[in-house]
N, C-alpha and C positions, 0 to 999 in steps of 0.2 A: 857790536861798534864795533870799525873796527882802523883802528886810527890810518893804515898805509901810507910809513912812513910820514904822516902828518900830524903837525901837532896842534893842541886843539886845545882857542878860549875856553874856560872854564871863568867863570861868571857865580858871583853870588845869588845868582834867580839859576842858572845851571848848576851847580855844584849838586843840588840832592839826585835829582837823574845824573848827570855823567859821570859822577865820581862814585856816590856811593847806591845807585843802583847799577850799579856795573859789573859783567863779571872776572874773573883774573884779577891780576896786575895793575893798578892806575896810579900812577906818579903826577905830580904833583909841583911846577916851579912857581914857587912862589914868589913875583918880581918886583919893583917897582925902574921907571924910563930911565928914575936920575942916579938910580945904583949899581954904579961899576962892579962890580966882582961879578953881579948880578951879567952883567952882559958877556966875560968867562962860562960861564957857567948855561948860557943858553944853545948856543953849539952842541956840546956835551948833549943836554939832552934833545935836541935834536936830530943828533945822529943816534941818540937808542934808540928814537922813536924808531927812524929805518930801520938800523937792525934789529931793531925785536918782535918788530909794528909786526911780520907774519908769524910770531908766531902767540899770538895772542896780547901782547904790553900796550896797555894805552898809557901815552905824555900828554895831559897838559898843564900850562900858564897861566896862574890867577898871577893880575896884576895887583897888587894886595892896595893900588893908591886912590883902585875905585874898587874894591871887593871889602871893606872892610868888617863887613857882617863873618864869613869862613875864618878871615885875621885874624880876627878877636877868637873865635870859637876854635879855632885850634892854635890856641897862643902862639901864631907868631911875632914874636923878639925879631929875632934878624933874620933881613935877608942877605946874598940873598938863601933862602931853606927851599929841600923837597919832602915834601912828603911822600910815604909807600900807605896806598889802599890793595886790604889785599880783598877783592870779595867784597868792596865794600868800606870797611871796617880798618882804620889807620894802623897799621902795624912798625914802623919804620918813620925814624925820619934825619936828614941829614940836614946840619947848618952849619953856612958858610958854601969856600969859593972851593970845591973838592975835585980833588982831578975823575978823569977820567974812568980812571982801576975801581977806585972809593965806589965811585953810585955804579957802577958794571956789577962789582960787586953783589949792593943790596939783586940788582934786580935778579941775579941768579939767585940769592937764599931766598929768596919770596915767589919766585914765577912757583 
C-alpha cells in the first residue's frame, strides 16, 4: 500500500487493515474540523506524505469526531496528535501543533 503522496482517510472501520496491518512506518494525524491547530498541522502532514511516500511512509488522517473507537483506544485526549506506527505497532506520539522539523525528525527516527 503506497500513498504516492496522498493522505489516506483512516476510520474506525479500516484502522486494523490500513494501519495495524501495514508494513513499515505509518503516521496517523488525529484531528477535527473545528480544531485550529489541526489546520496548521495538516499541510505539514501532507508534505511529509509527498516527501517520504516513495520511501514507504504511509500517512493517514483520522477525524476524532467521526471515529471515537480508535481515538479512545489510543487515549487521544488532545488534538492534533500524530501517532507513529511501525509494522502495525504504536511506537511514538507527538501531541500539539508541532513544527515540520519535529515531525520530520520522528519520521526519520522510525523509518
